[in-house]
N, C-alpha and C positions, 0 to 999 in steps of 0.2 A: 578509627577503623584502619585495618591494615590494607596494604595495596592489594593483597590477594582477594579481600572481600570486594573491593571495588571492581576488580577484574571479573570475579564471579557474577556480580550483579550486572556488569556490562555485557558479559557473555550471555547470560540467561535472558536478559531483557531484549537483547538483540535478536535472539532466536524467536522469542515470543512476539516481538514487533513484526518480524517477517510473517509469522503465521497469522497474526491479526490483520496485517495489511493485505495478505492474500485473501482472507475471508471477506474483508471490506470491499476489495475490488470485485471479487466473485459475486457478492451480494449486490453491489452497485450495478453490475452488468445484468444480474437477474431481475432487478427492479424495472429494467427497461424492456424486459421480454413480455410477450403476451401473457404467458403463464409463468410467473417467477419461480415458485416452488409449489409442489403438490401439497394440498391440504393446508396451506398457509396463505391467508389473504395478502394482497400486495401491500396494504398499509402496514401490516406486521413485518413483512420483509424489509420495508423501508425503515421502520423503527429499529429493527435488529441491525441493519446496515449502519445507521447513525450511531447506535450504541457501540458496535464493534469498532467503528472508525474513531470514536472518542477514546475508547480503551486502547487502541493502537497508538494514538497520540500520547497517552499517558506513559505507555511502555517505552516509546521512543524518547520521550523527555527524561525518563529515568535512565535509559541507556546513555544518552548524551551527558547527563549530569554525573553519572558514575565514571564515565571516561574522562570527564573534566578533572575529577579528583584522583584518578589513577595516574600516579607519577610515571609509570612505565609507558603509558600511551604517548606521552610527550605532546599532547594536544592542548591548545589554549582556546579561549572563548571565541576568538576570531575564526579559528579553524572550523567551527561548527556552523558559521553563517556565510563565510566567503569560500566558495569552492576552489579546490586545487591549490590552496595556500599552505597546506600542512607540510611540515618538514619531513614527515615519515609517510611513505606510501601515498603521495599526493593524488594519484589517479583514483584509486579505489576509495580513499577517504573523501575525495572531492565528489565522487558519485553519491556517497552517503550524505554529504552536505547538500548537494542538489536535491536529493530526496527529502531531506529535512526542510529545506526552504519551500519546496512544493507542498509538503504536508502542512506546514504552517499557513501557507496561502489558502489551502483547502479548508483548514480549520477556521481561519478568520472569515472567509466568505461564507462558510456554513453558519457561523454565529451571526453574521450580518445579513443573512439571506433575506430577511424581511425589509431590510433597508437598502439593498442594492438591486440593480435590474436583474431580471431573470436571465437575460443574455450574458451579463458579466458572470453571474453565478455558474452557468453552464460552461462558459468559456474556461474559467479557472478550474472547474471540476473535470474538464478533459485532461487536466494535468495529472489526475490520478492514474491515467494510463501510462504516464511517464514516470511517476513517483515509484510505482511498484517495481518495474524492472530495474530502475536505478538502485533501489534498496536491495533487490536480489543480487545485482552485480556487486554492490558494496559488500554484502555478506560473503559472497563467494570469493572476493578478493582480499578483504580486510579481516574477516573474522578469524579468530584463533582456531576455530574448528573447520575452516574452509576446506581443508584437505581430507577431513574425516569422512568415511563412507556413510555414516548415519546422517551427516549434514548434507552431503550430496543427494542422498535419497530424499531427505526432507525438501530440498530445493526442487528436485524433479517432481515430487508430489505437489508442491505449490504451483509449479508451472502447469501440471496436469489439471489442477482444480480450476485455475483461471482459463485454461484452454477449453475445458468442458463448458464453463459458463459462456464463453464466447461462441462456441459451436452451438449451444442451446439457443442463444440469442439470435445468431444468424439464421439458424434453422427456423425459429418461430417467425422471424422477419420474412424469410423466404416463403414459409407456409402462408402467412398473411397476404403477401403479394400474390402468391399463386391462387389463393381462394378469391381474391379481389378480381384477378384477371379472368378466372372461370366465370364469376358472376357477370362480368362485363360482356363476355362472349355470349353467354346465354341470353342476355337482355336484347 
């Protein structure tokens, strides 16, 4: 394959990874809400979340693999696992490396969920809240399309989706608390 092919694969899978990670985080936040999504039961939302998360991992691994074979990127295997070691654009590539490391930890604990404590599982899964913005910052700083208006619009859209999910979760949590307090006052 030519270098342009690896670059095109890295570019497209990077964008898809960001979209899928955004969907995964938003669905993860939604599963913790009182009413995750209208007309879809919670167990289905959780299954969609798991499937989207796995698919995002596949796209990230293809992204990383294609960059490894792209001679122009100048990255080696160590750059993908040890943050801020890259000779080119150490900061934003390091953010991507941190996101990859967190994503791998999330995937491993997801696979081992039945064999590890619930507390450890949830502690590691709080890492998703760090993984997504790290991946977003990596794309905004390292991506070959980072200065393009369509990519900036896509990033703003991703931020909006996650923000809406967080607002919906906080709102449902506030409403649950409010209803609980109202029932206590009436008793």
